[in-house]
MILOLUM-867506 format. One record per residue (C-alpha): residue number from 1; residue in one letter; chain; x, y, z. Coordinates in steps of 0.2 Angstrom, whole numbers. Example, Ala and Ser with C-alpha at 12.3 -4.5 7.8 and 13.67 -1.06 7.14 Angstrom:
BEGIN
+-----+------+------+-------+-------+-------+
| pos | code | unit |     u |     v |     w |
+-----+------+------+-------+-------+-------+
|   1 |    A |    A |    62 |   -22 |    39 |
|   2 |    S |    A |    68 |    -5 |    36 |
+-----+------+------+-------+-------+-------+
REM end
This chain:
BEGIN
+-----+------+------+-------+-------+-------+
| pos | code | unit |     u |     v |     w |
+-----+------+------+-------+-------+-------+
|   1 |    X |    A |   -75 |   364 |   639 |
|   2 |    X |    A |   -60 |   368 |   629 |
|   3 |    X |    A |   -47 |   380 |   634 |
|   4 |    X |    A |   -51 |   393 |   620 |
|   5 |    X |    A |   -71 |   392 |   625 |
|   6 |    X |    A |   -67 |   394 |   643 |
|   7 |    X |    A |   -56 |   411 |   639 |
|   8 |    X |    A |   -69 |   418 |   629 |
|   9 |    X |    A |   -84 |   414 |   641 |
|  10 |    X |    A |   -73 |   425 |   654 |
|  11 |    X |    A |   -71 |   439 |   643 |
|  12 |    X |    A |   -89 |   440 |   638 |
|  13 |    X |    A |   -94 |   438 |   656 |
|  14 |    X |    A |   -82 |   452 |   660 |
|  15 |    X |    A |   -89 |   464 |   647 |
|  16 |    X |    A |  -107 |   461 |   652 |
|  17 |    X |    A |  -104 |   463 |   670 |
|  18 |    X |    A |   -93 |   478 |   668 |
|  19 |    X |    A |  -107 |   487 |   658 |
|  20 |    X |    A |  -121 |   480 |   669 |
|  21 |    X |    A |  -121 |   494 |   683 |
|  22 |    X |    A |  -123 |   509 |   670 |
|  23 |    X |    A |  -138 |   501 |   661 |
|  24 |    X |    A |  -151 |   500 |   674 |
|  25 |    X |    A |  -156 |   510 |   689 |
|  26 |    X |    A |  -159 |   493 |   700 |
|  27 |    X |    A |  -146 |   486 |   711 |
|  28 |    X |    A |  -138 |   471 |   703 |
|  29 |    X |    A |  -152 |   471 |   690 |
|  30 |    X |    A |  -164 |   463 |   700 |
|  31 |    X |    A |  -164 |   472 |   717 |
|  32 |    X |    A |  -175 |   486 |   721 |
|  33 |    X |    A |  -172 |   503 |   713 |
|  34 |    X |    A |  -161 |   514 |   724 |
|  35 |    X |    A |  -167 |   531 |   720 |
|  36 |    X |    A |  -174 |   539 |   704 |
|  37 |    X |    A |  -156 |   540 |   698 |
|  38 |    X |    A |  -142 |   528 |   706 |
|  39 |    X |    A |  -127 |   538 |   711 |
|  40 |    X |    A |  -110 |   535 |   704 |
|  41 |    X |    A |  -104 |   529 |   720 |
|  42 |    X |    A |  -116 |   515 |   721 |
|  43 |    X |    A |  -113 |   510 |   703 |
|  44 |    X |    A |   -94 |   509 |   707 |
|  45 |    X |    A |   -97 |   498 |   722 |
|  46 |    X |    A |  -108 |   487 |   711 |
|  47 |    X |    A |   -93 |   486 |   698 |
|  48 |    X |    A |   -81 |   481 |   711 |
|  49 |    X |    A |   -93 |   468 |   718 |
|  50 |    X |    A |   -96 |   462 |   700 |
|  51 |    X |    A |   -77 |   462 |   697 |
|  52 |    X |    A |   -75 |   449 |   711 |
|  53 |    X |    A |   -90 |   438 |   705 |
|  54 |    X |    A |   -82 |   437 |   688 |
|  55 |    X |    A |   -66 |   432 |   696 |
|  56 |    X |    A |   -73 |   419 |   706 |
|  57 |    X |    A |   -81 |   413 |   689 |
|  58 |    X |    A |   -64 |   414 |   681 |
|  59 |    X |    A |   -56 |   404 |   695 |
|  60 |    X |    A |   -69 |   391 |   696 |
|  61 |    X |    A |   -67 |   388 |   677 |
|  62 |    X |    A |   -48 |   388 |   678 |
|  63 |    X |    A |   -50 |   375 |   691 |
|  64 |    X |    A |   -61 |   364 |   680 |
|  65 |    X |    A |   -50 |   366 |   665 |
|  66 |    X |    A |   -33 |   363 |   674 |
|  67 |    X |    A |   -22 |   369 |   688 |
|  68 |    X |    A |   -24 |   386 |   696 |
|  69 |    X |    A |    -9 |   398 |   694 |
|  70 |    X |    A |    -3 |   407 |   708 |
|  71 |    X |    A |    -6 |   426 |   706 |
|  72 |    X |    A |     2 |   441 |   713 |
|  73 |    X |    A |    -4 |   459 |   715 |
|  74 |    X |    A |     1 |   463 |   697 |
|  75 |    X |    A |   -12 |   451 |   690 |
|  76 |    X |    A |   -26 |   460 |   701 |
|  77 |    X |    A |   -20 |   477 |   695 |
|  78 |    X |    A |   -20 |   473 |   677 |
|  79 |    X |    A |   -37 |   463 |   678 |
|  80 |    X |    A |   -45 |   478 |   688 |
|  81 |    X |    A |   -39 |   490 |   674 |
|  82 |    X |    A |   -45 |   479 |   661 |
|  83 |    X |    A |   -62 |   477 |   670 |
|  84 |    X |    A |   -64 |   496 |   670 |
|  85 |    X |    A |   -59 |   499 |   653 |
|  86 |    X |    A |   -72 |   485 |   647 |
|  87 |    X |    A |   -85 |   497 |   657 |
|  88 |    X |    A |   -80 |   512 |   647 |
|  89 |    X |    A |   -95 |   510 |   635 |
|  90 |    X |    A |  -108 |   509 |   648 |
|  91 |    X |    A |  -100 |   524 |   657 |
|  92 |    X |    A |  -101 |   534 |   640 |
|  93 |    X |    A |  -119 |   529 |   636 |
|  94 |    X |    A |  -125 |   533 |   654 |
|  95 |    X |    A |  -116 |   550 |   658 |
|  96 |    X |    A |  -111 |   557 |   641 |
|  97 |    X |    A |  -123 |   551 |   627 |
|  98 |    X |    A |  -139 |   551 |   637 |
|  99 |    X |    A |  -134 |   568 |   646 |
| 100 |    X |    A |  -131 |   576 |   629 |
| 101 |    X |    A |  -148 |   570 |   622 |
| 102 |    X |    A |  -157 |   575 |   637 |
| 103 |    X |    A |  -151 |   592 |   636 |
| 104 |    X |    A |  -154 |   594 |   617 |
| 105 |    X |    A |  -173 |   590 |   621 |
| 106 |    X |    A |  -174 |   606 |   633 |
+-----+------+------+-------+-------+-------+
REM end
């Protein structure tokens, strides 16, 4: 795998993982339904766990492609905010677009 392909793989995996909690009522897409509507707190917990899973995937790919670079707290702050930014479309769909369309049907 080339370095460019590895970078794009991590970006696409982060985009999918960041939006996954907002697209389904199931826990991690395969688990049981938590309730009729999964609360925002559980979605945020799922988002944090998926952030670490994507980070582990990125670390594994980095180890395969070359040498791991040491990371400080700044790296995790930036990647965390980037992950939250990637989750914005799923959040908008779940809480803004679906809610407004449900209200219009009343």
